C-alpha positions in Angstrom: 4.9 6.5 3.0 7.7 4.1 3.9 10.8 5.6 5.5 14.1 4.8 7.1 16.2 7.2 9.3 20.0 6.7 9.6 22.4 8.5 11.9 25.6 9.5 10.1 28.8 11.4 10.8 29.4 14.8 9.1 32.2 13.1 7.0 29.8 10.3 5.9 27.1 12.9 4.9 29.6 14.6 2.7 30.4 11.3 1.0 26.6 10.7 0.5 26.2 14.2 -1.0 29.0 13.4 -3.5 27.5 10.0 -4.3 24.0 11.5 -5.0 25.4 14.6 -6.8 23.6 13.8 -10.0 20.2 13.6 -8.2 20.6 16.6 -5.9 17.4 18.7 -5.4 17.7 22.5 -5.2 15.1 22.6 -2.4 16.6 21.9 1.0 14.4 21.8 4.1 15.1 23.8 7.3 18.2 22.3 9.0 19.1 20.3 5.9 22.5 19.7 4.3 21.2 18.3 1.1 18.2 16.6 -0.5 18.2 14.1 -3.4 15.5 12.6 -5.5 15.9 9.1 -7.0 13.4 6.8 -8.7 11.5 5.3 -5.8 13.4 7.1 -3.0 13.9 10.6 -1.7 16.9 11.3 0.6 17.2 14.2 3.0 20.3 14.8 5.2 20.1 17.0 8.2 22.8 19.0 10.1 22.0 16.9 13.2 23.4 13.8 11.4 20.1 12.2 10.7 19.4 11.1 7.1 15.9 10.4 6.0 15.1 7.9 3.2 11.5 8.0 1.9 9.7 6.0 -0.8 9.1 2.4 -2.0 12.8 1.6 -2.3 13.9 3.4 0.8 15.1 0.3 2.7 17.2 -0.9 -0.2 18.8 2.5 -0.6 19.4 3.0 3.1 21.1 -0.4 3.4 24.0 1.1 1.3 24.8 3.3 4.2 24.2 1.2 7.4 21.6 0.2 9.9 18.5 2.3 10.7 18.5 4.6 13.7 15.8 3.0 15.9 14.1 5.1 18.6 14.4 3.6 22.1 11.6 1.2 23.1 11.1 2.9 26.4 11.3 6.6 27.3 10.7 8.5 30.5 7.5 10.4 30.0 7.7 14.2 30.3 5.6 15.5 33.1 2.3 17.1 32.2 -0.9 18.0 34.1 -3.2 15.3 32.9 -0.7 12.5 32.0 -1.4 10.1 34.9 -4.5 8.7 33.2 -2.7 7.9 29.9 -1.3 4.5 28.9 2.4 4.0 29.7 4.9 5.4 27.2 2.1 7.3 25.5 4.5 9.6 23.7 5.9 6.6 21.7 2.6 5.2 20.5 0.9 5.7 17.1 -1.7 8.4 17.8 -4.4 10.6 16.2 -4.2 14.0 17.8 -6.3 17.1 17.4 -6.0 20.8 18.3 -7.6 24.1 17.4 -6.5 27.7 16.9 -8.3 31.0 16.8 -10.9 30.5 19.5 -9.5 33.4 21.5 -9.0 35.8 18.6 -11.6 38.4 17.7 -10.5 38.6 14.1 -10.1 35.5 12.0 -11.7 32.0 11.8 -11.3 28.9 14.0 -9.1 26.2 12.5 -9.2 22.6 13.7 -6.7 20.0 12.7 -6.4 16.3 13.4 -3.3 14.4 12.4 -2.1 10.8 12.5 1.4 10.2 13.7 2.6 6.7 13.3 5.3 5.9 15.8 7.7 5.4 12.9 7.2 9.1 12.0 8.2 10.4 15.5 12.0 10.7 14.8 11.3 12.5 11.6 8.9 15.0 13.1 11.3 15.7 15.9 14.0 16.3 13.3 11.7 18.7 11.4 11.2 20.7 14.6 7.7 19.7 15.6 6.8 21.0 19.1 4.3 23.2 20.7 3.4 25.9 18.2 3.1 28.5 21.0 6.9 28.5 21.2 7.4 29.0 17.4 7.3 32.1 15.3 4.9 32.3 12.3 7.9 31.9 9.9 9.0 28.7 11.7 5.4 27.4 11.7 5.1 28.0 8.0 8.4 26.2 7.2 7.6 23.2 9.4 4.0 22.9 8.2 5.1 22.8 4.6 7.3 19.9 5.4 5.0 17.8 7.6 1.8 18.1 5.6 3.4 15.8 3.0 4.5 13.3 5.6 1.5 12.6 7.9 -2.2 12.2 7.2 -4.3 15.1 8.5 -7.7 16.8 8.2 -8.1 20.6 8.4 -11.5 22.2 9.1 -12.0 26.0 9.0 -15.0 27.6 10.5 -15.2 31.1 8.9 -16.6 34.1 10.7 -19.9 34.3 8.8 -20.8 30.7 9.7 -19.4 31.0 13.2 -21.6 34.1 13.9 -24.6 32.4 12.4 -24.2 29.3 14.6 -23.3 31.3 17.7 -26.4 33.6 17.3 -28.6 30.5 16.9 -27.6 29.5 20.5 -24.6 27.2 19.9 -21.7 27.7 22.3 -18.1 27.9 21.2 -17.4 24.8 23.2 -20.0 22.8 21.2 -18.7 24.2 18.0 -15.2 23.0 18.9 -16.4 19.6 19.9 -18.2 19.1 16.6 -15.1 20.2 14.6 -12.7 17.9 16.6 -15.0 14.9 16.2 -15.4 15.5 12.5 -11.6 16.1 11.9 -10.8 12.9 13.8 -13.3 11.0 11.7 -11.7 12.2 8.5 -8.3 11.1 9.6 -9.5 7.7 10.8 -11.1 7.2 7.3 -7.9 8.2 5.6 -5.8 5.6 7.5 -8.3 2.8 7.5 -8.0 -0.2 7.9 -5.0 0.8 10.1 -6.1 1.9 13.6 -4.2 4.2 15.9 -3.1 3.0 19.4 -5.0 6.0 20.8 -6.7 9.3 20.0 -5.6 12.4 22.0 -7.7 15.6 22.1 -6.1 18.8 23.4 -8.6 19.3 26.2 -10.9 22.3 26.1 -13.7 20.8 28.1 -14.2 18.0 30.6 -14.7 14.6 29.0 -18.4 14.3 30.0 -19.1 17.8 28.8 -17.3 17.1 25.5 -19.5 14.1 24.8 -22.6 16.0 25.9 -21.8 18.5 23.2 -21.8 15.7 20.6 -25.1 14.2 21.7 -27.3 13.6 18.7 -24.4 13.2 16.2 -24.5 10.1 13.9 -20.9 9.2 14.6 -19.1 9.9 17.9 -15.6 8.7 18.2 -15.0 7.2 21.7 -12.7 4.2 21.2 -9.3 4.8 22.9 -10.0 8.5 23.1 -8.0 10.5 25.8 -8.0 14.1 26.8 -5.1 16.2 28.1 -4.4 19.8 28.7 -1.1 20.9 27.1 -1.5 18.0 24.6 1.3 19.4 22.5 3.8 18.3 25.2 2.1 14.9 25.6 2.4 13.6 22.0 3.7 14.9 18.7 0.4 14.2 17.0 -1.2 17.1 18.9 1.9 19.3 18.4 1.7 18.6 14.6 -2.0 19.4 14.6 -1.3 22.6 16.4 1.3 23.7 13.9 -0.9 22.9 10.9 -3.9 24.6 12.5 -1.8 27.7 13.3 -0.4 27.7 9.7 -3.9 27.7 8.2 -5.0 30.4 10.7 -2.1 32.7 9.8 -2.8 32.3 6.1 -6.5 33.3 6.6 -5.4 36.2 8.8 -3.1 37.5 6.1 -5.9 37.3 3.6 -8.2 39.2 5.9 -5.6 41.9 6.4 -5.4 42.3 2.7 -9.2 42.7 2.5 -9.2 45.1 5.4 -6.5 47.2 3.8 -4.3 47.2 6.9 -2.6 44.6 9.2 -5.2 43.3 11.7 -3.9 42.3 15.1 -4.3 38.9 16.8 -5.9 38.3 20.2 -8.6 40.3 21.8 -6.8 43.2 23.5 -7.1 47.0 23.3 -5.2 47.1 20.0 -8.0 44.9 18.5 -10.6 47.4 19.6 -8.8 50.1 17.7 -8.5 47.9 14.6 -12.2 47.0 14.7 -13.1 50.7 15.0 -10.8 51.4 12.0 -12.5 48.7 10.0 -16.0 49.9 10.8 -15.0 53.4 9.7 -13.5 52.1 6.4 -16.1 49.4 5.5 -19.1 50.0 7.7 -20.4 47.9 10.6 -22.1 45.5 8.2 -18.6 44.3 7.2 -17.9 42.9 10.7 -19.5 39.5 10.4 -17.0 38.6 7.7 -14.0 39.6 9.8 -14.8 39.0 13.4 -16.5 36.9 16.1 -19.3 39.3 16.8 -20.2 38.2 20.4 -16.7 39.2 21.7 -16.7 42.3 23.9 -14.4 44.0 21.3 -17.4 44.7 19.1 -19.0 47.0 21.7 -15.7 48.5 22.7 -14.9 49.4 19.1 -18.3 51.0 18.7 -17.7 53.1 21.8 -14.4 54.3 20.4 -16.2 55.5 17.3 -19.1 57.2 19.2 -16.6 58.9 21.5 -14.9 60.7 18.6 -18.2 61.8 17.1 
């Protein structure tokens, strides 16, 4: 979607709000002052002073209020563990980024998301609060995800527990499963944006590059062109940060649904409280219910069973 971002004073935003009074929308995004919907253009003003124009006639509408707020051409890169091998000014490029959530959680599925962040979207995503999802609460993630999923192309893949357990028991490692999901999600996004091509593809690194491609051996399509790997990818490019947020949002939704099915709030992670919750689930629904809720090969399964047998 075409878009223009302007930087305005508080006084100017008030004037804009009065000007668009007849088209004001009741829904205002987080950090917003007002939102308006015109034919061919949506306008959203933020407390930071940035005003976003989106739609076919966005440039024409924005010209009524001044020149676009252009991001600087050059920016000092933020330090990160694996950034030395990346192209210069990587954070300002148009990038497909991928990340996953749920691999360390006993309960719940694995969600993998790939997004495409065109460099023109970077100021907007920053404005909407996109950053490493680990520093955000579930409520913040939900609010941001609902905004960005309408702005950037993305692909969400969910590996539910039944399928996960089936594949894991057949001998497939979690690393291989993640590699397959990342490769597939990236492919979906590349198809969505074709014929446009990203400047690069960034995968939040969970395995060394050669190991990652070894996992993909035998696949019909393996994406290798301009692919980079970095730990802490969320701090390297907003494409990975956005992917992390969308993956976390989907994971939390699945988690809430599983809690409803269980009849109690199930905990995240794989600590002692998870053992207790698994034992409670077994008592309520039987051990045969576990494959739907959990990753069976985690040590929590055995620990939960020991908690039950101790009390008998």
